[in-house]
N, C-alpha and C positions, 0 to 999 in steps of 0.2 A: 789637551784635557777637555773633556766634555762634561758640562754641568746642566742637565735638563736641556732647555732651549738655547743656552748660551755655550758657545764653543771658544775655548782659548787655544789657539794654534800656536803654542809657545814651546820652544825647546831651548833651554839654557843650562849652562854648567858653570858653577862658581867654584873656582879652585879654593883649597883650604887657605883661609886668610884673605881671600880676594873680595873685591867689592864691585858689584854690578848695580848701576843706576837704571831704573826703568822710568821713562817719561812718556807723555802722551796726553791727549785731551781727556776731559771728563767722560766717563762711560766707556773707556777703551779697554777696561779689564785689569787695570793696575792693582787695585785693592783686592779684586777677586783672585788674582794670582797669589798675592800674599796669603789670603785666607785658605787657598788650596794647600799651599806649602805648610801652613800652620795646622792643617787638619780640621779647620772650621767649616770647610766646604768639601765634603767627600766627592771625588770625581767619579764619573761614570765610565770614562775611558782614559787611558794614559798611564804614566808611571812617574812617581816621585820618589827620589832617593835623597836622603839627608845624611850627611856625614858618613857616607858609605853604607847606609842601611835603607832598605826599601821601606818607605812609609805608606805608600798608597799605590796599589796595583789591582784594580778590579778584576782583571783577567785571571790573576793568580789568587784572588780572594784575600789580599793583604790590605789591611788598614790599621795603622797605628794611631791610637787616640792622641789628641793634642797634648795632654799632660805627660805623655811618654816620649814626646819628641824633644830633643835637646835644643830647643829654640828659645830665643827671647823676642818678644813682639812689642814694638812701640806703636800703638794705634794712633791714627790721625786724630780721633776724638778723645784720646787719652784713656778714658774709662777708669778713673780712680774710684775706689770705694769711698763714698762720702762719709761714712761713719768712722773711717780709720784715718789716723794721722799720716803724714807723708812717709815717715820712717816705717810705720806699720804696713802701708801700701807696698813699699819696696821689699819689706821682709816677707810678704805673703808668698812670693814666688819661691824663694829658698825653703820656706816652711813646707810648701806643697811638694818640693823635691826631696824632702826627708831631713832637712837640717833642723837641729834643735832650736829652741826659742832664742837662746843667747847667741848661738852661732849665726842665726838668721838676722838678728838685730845688728850684729857686728858687720855682716856683709852689707846690710842695708845702709848702715852709717857710712861705710867706706864708699858705697856707690853714690850716696847723696853728696858726700864731700867732693867726689870727682866732678860733679856737675855744679858745684858751689851752691848747694841748697841746705847745708848743715844748719844755718840759722833758722830755717823754717821746718826743721825735721818734725817738730811736734804739731805743726799746723794742719788743720783739716783742709780738704780740697776747696771748701767754700771761701777760705781766706786767701787762696792762691790766684794769681793772675793766669791768663792763658799760657803765657810763656813759662811761668814757674811750674804750672801743671805739666807741661811738655817735658821739662827737665826732670821732674819726678818720674814721669812715664819712661823716659830713657833710662834713668837709674834703675827702675824696676826691671826693665829688659836686660840690663847689664848684670844685675845682681845674681841672676841664675847661672852666670858664667856659661853662656850658650855656645854651642858649636856653630849654630846658624842664627844670624840676627836679622830679623825682618823689621824694616823701618818704613812707616807710612807717613810721609810729610812730617818728619819728627821735629823739624826746626821752624815750622811755618809761623808760629806765634811768638818765637823767641826774639829778643833784641839782637840786632846785628853784631853788637860788640861781644856777645857771649857765644856766637856760633862757632868761631874758631876753636874754642875750648871743647864744645860738644862734638865737633868733627874729630878732634884729636882723641876723645874718649872712644868714639866708634872705631877709629884705627887701632887704638891700644887694646881693644877687646880681643883681637886676634881671631875673630870668628869669620866665617864666610857670610857676607852681607848682601842682602837684596834691599836696595834703597829706592823707594818710590818718592819722586820729587817733581815739583814743577819749577824748581829753582836751578837754573843752569849753573850757578856758582857752586851749589852743593855737588852737583854731578861732576863738574870740572875739578873741584878740589879733592873729592873723595874717590871717585870711581875709576877702576881700571878699564871698564867698558861701559858704554851707554847703549841701551836698547830703547827703541821707540815703539810703543804699542798703538795700533789703530784698529778699532773694532775687533779686538781680541787677537790680532795678528801682529807679528813683528814687522814693522815697516822698514826699520833700519837698525 
């Protein structure tokens, strides 16, 4: 994948329901890879297929907008809407995918319960700790019932005692997962395969 002056020399295939962990130093291209898969960074060369559908292929003139890709994305910096409660943040994704207000709220409530955040469902982001915000961010990614789940350091601020629960929710999603992490424990516990990126290339 080529993006301006930065080249990602990456070829990967995640089977349905499989989990690949991507590790590597800062600046190696891990987050850029996720952004390309999500459609937030259109590539200048290369090909991206998600769940059997070509999402990005400049040579063929194909580019699927992010909102039309069946993905869930948990950002490293979470990016919750400050004016919305936790449950409203999680319901936002299903609403954008066409769910009615009541159905979206039900899915949001279920997703928050799965990450044990029901007690803070009505809280605004300013009231949440970093770890609590990450749990809401993961619930938001899961609530859209994605075929592909993109996770960028999703547990980095969470307490160690809650991480097994969050990992289990990732497994239970049944999606194809690309997990960016610096934590070997996350990679070892979750991933079927581990890739190491260095300067935009797969080192191992």
